[in-house]
N, C-alpha and C positions, 0 to 999 in steps of 0.2 A: 488485449485486442476487445474491441466492441462490439464484434460482429460474430454471434455463434454459429453463420454459415462459413466462416473461414476456416480452413481445414487444419490452421496452425493453433486454433483456439486452446487456451490453456485451460484445464480443469480446475486450477488451484488459483482461482481468481481472487483478486482483492473485492471484487463486486458481485453483486446478484442482479440479475435481469438481463436485459439484450437491448440494442439499438439506443435510443433516446432515454429509454425507462431505466437507467442504472439506478443502485443505490449502493452505497459503500456497505461491505461485508466486515463487521466490527467485531466478528468471531476470530478473524485471523491476526497474527502478529508476526511480523517479518523482521529478521536480524540482517543488517546491511552491515558488510565491511568497508569502513571509509579509509579514503587514500592515506590518511595517517597511521593506519594500522589498526586504529581503535575500531570499536564496534558501536551502533546505533539499532536501537529498535524501533519500529514504527508501526501504528495501527492505524488505518482508514477511517474516519468516522463520518463523513459526509463527501458527497460528489453532486455537482450541479453543472449543466451544461447550458448555457445561452448563447444561442446561434453557434459560431465557430469558436467561443472561447469556453474552457472548461476551467473549474474551480475544485481544487481538492482540499479538505480539512483533514488533519491527521494530529496524532498523539505522538510523541517521540521523546526518546531516553537515550542518553549518550553515556558512555562510559570508556574512562583512559584507564581503569584500574588493571594491574596486572594480570589477575587473573581472568579478566574477559567479564566478571559478574556485574549485573546491573542492580542497582538499589534505588529506592523511591526518592 
């Protein structure tokens, strides 16, 4: 959600700020289960909004290891 006045706003957001003044919160890392049953972890590092367009920059790491661990 991009609007703190929304009653459904999530306190565990990937961004800081509100409205058009958002910035990525690089202190958080998210683990996502992929459709192939493997995992990816993702960290947002930048966010930009130009008119109706939004641009996201992030780091990610994918693992297909049986133990689910990530390696560099």
